[in-house]
N, C-alpha and C positions, 0 to 999 in steps of 0.2 A: 820108301817111307820117310827117310830123313829129309829128302828134298821137299816132300809135301809139308812136313812139319815146319821146315824153315820158311816156306812160302806162306804158310798160315800165320806164323809169327810176324812176318813182314807185313802182311795184310792187316793184322791186328794193330801193329804199330802205326801204320798209315791212318787207320780209322781213328785211333786215339789222337793222333796229331791233328787230323781234320776237325775232330770234336773240340779239342782245345782251342784251335784257331777260330772255329765258329763261335765258341763261348766268348773269346776275347773280342771278336768283332761285334757280337751282340752287346757286350759290356760297354764298348766304346760308343756304339750307336745309342744305347740307353743314356749314357752320360751326355752325349751331344744333344739328345732330345730334352733332357732335364735342363741343361744349360740354356738351350734355346728358349724353353718355356719361361725360365727365370728371367732371362734377358728381355723377353717380350712383356712380362709382368712389370719389370722395372720401367720400361719405356711407357707403358700404359699409365702407370702411377705418376711418372714425371709429366706426362701430357695432361692428365687430369689436374695435377697440382698447378701447372702453368695456366690451364683454362680457368681454374678456380680463382687464382690470384688476379687474373685479368678482369673478372667480374666482381669480386668481393674483396673487402678489406676489413680488418678487425678494429674494433673500438673498445677501449677500456672506460667504463663509466665512472666519473669522478664527482658527480653531484647527485643530490636526492630529489631532483625535480620530477623524476619519472616513477617514483614510488607509488604503488607497489609493483608496477610492471617491471621496472629495473631498479636495482640497488646500486647506489653510488658510493665510492670510497671518498675519504676525506681529501686525498691527493693522489697523484699518479704513483707516488712512492710508498703507498700504504695498501695493505690488503683490504678486502671487503667490497670491492666493486665487481659488477658483472662484466663479462667479456662477451661481446656479440659481434656478428658480422653484418655488414651492410652491402647491398647491391648498388654499385655505382653506375649502372647502365639502364636503370628503369626510372619512369616517372611515378610520382606518388598518387595514390587515391585518397579520398577522404577517409580518415580513420587510421591511416598508416603512421607508424613511428618513423621519423626521418632524422637525419643528421644534416645540419646546415652550417655554413659559415656565419658567424655571429657579426651583426652590425656593430656591437659593442666590443671593442678590443682591449678593455681594461682588465679582463681576466688573465691572471698571470700563468694559469695552467694550460689553457687551450683557447683556440680561436673558433671553436665549434660549439654548437648547441645540439642537444637531442630532445626532440619534442614530438607531439602528435599533431598531424594536420587535421583541422576541424572544418576548414572552409577555404575556397579558392576565390580568385579575382572575380568581382561582380556579385558575389554572394553576401548576404546580410548575416551578421553574427551578433548574438546578444547573450549575456549571462544574467539570470535572475536568481539570486540567492543560491548560486551553485548549479543551477539548471541551465544547460546549454540549448540555445535555439539557433538554428540555421535556416534562413529564409522563413522565419516566423514559425518553424516547426520544431517541436522538442526533439532532441537527440538523446536516445538511450545510451548511456555510457557504462557498460557493465565492467569496464576495466578500472573504474574509480572506487576508492574506499571512502566511506562516509566521513571518517575521521580526518581524511586528507582533503576534504572538500566542504568545509564548514559553511552552512548557509548564512550564518551571522557575520562572517568575515566580509568587510566591505570590498575586499579585493576580489571576491567571488561574485560580485555584481558589476556588470560591464554594459554600458549603454549601447544601444543598437548601432552597429557600425558596418559600413559597406567596405569589403576588402578591395584594395586597389587592384587593377588589372595586372596580370602577370605576377601576382603575389600569392602567398599562402598566409593563413592565419593559424598560428601555432599555439598550442597550450600544453603545459606539462600535466601529467596525471596526478601529481601532488599539487593540486590547485592552491592550497594554502601558502605554499612557499615558492612555487615556480615563478621565475622571471621569464616572461614570454611575450607574446604579441600584445598583451594588455599593458605592458610597460612601454612608455614612450621611447626608451632607449632602443627598443627592438621594433615594435610596431609590426606592420605587414612585412613579411620576409619575401624578397624576390625569389622567383623560381630559379634564377641564375645562381643563387646562393646554395642551391642544393648540392650536398656531397653524395648522399645515397639514401636508400630506403632499407629499413630493417625488415627482412622477410620473416614470415610466420615461422618457418622452420628454425630460424636462428633464435627466436624467442622461446620456442619449445625446447631447444637443446642448449639453452644458455648455461644450465648447471654443469653439463659436461665440458663445454668450451671454457667456462670460467675456472673449473677445477684444473684443467690442463694448463691454462695461462698462468694461474696462481702458482702452481707447482713449478713450472718452467721459469717464470719471471722472478718470483720472490724466493723460492727455495734453491733452485739450481744456480741461478745467477746472483742471488743474494741482494737483490735491489730493495 
């Protein structure tokens, strides 16, 4: 009976040891799987970030020419402007908001303009008391505010003009104050001056991107 009891105890100790070893192996395996998953997630995030910055770049708005679509700060060093992204790998369509290199280099803050494309090379553009016509057809512009597009402002009447080939005719949404293709300093903007196009999703999510940029740039960095 003593031999049997001793054998039973030995068997029990072996079973417990195997159980502990199995639990340890399972623990290590679970830790390895979690580590692998976290590593893969980090790789995916870094890949998506690299892909994003390849196609998109951020822009901080510093003038009021695109009100109400976009709000501009007084300078790059003050809060109040919208922060948006532009796609640097697409061509614009009529009605798109675009960023272009400015023909006028007298601006001390930036060498870029942000405006809306209303016509392309070969098309005819005309403004009659704030109403836009392209190829003699009225264009409905739901993005304009009446108080930013006064029909009595002489600047909002522009004689019929054919856009030069390879160029864009750009207007700001704040027609009363925007310096754009109506101004001889700018005129028709060559497509080669294009920096990028503002995608619709960026306009829709501008509040979130602006809040993040404002917090990071002005609060954390103290600029």
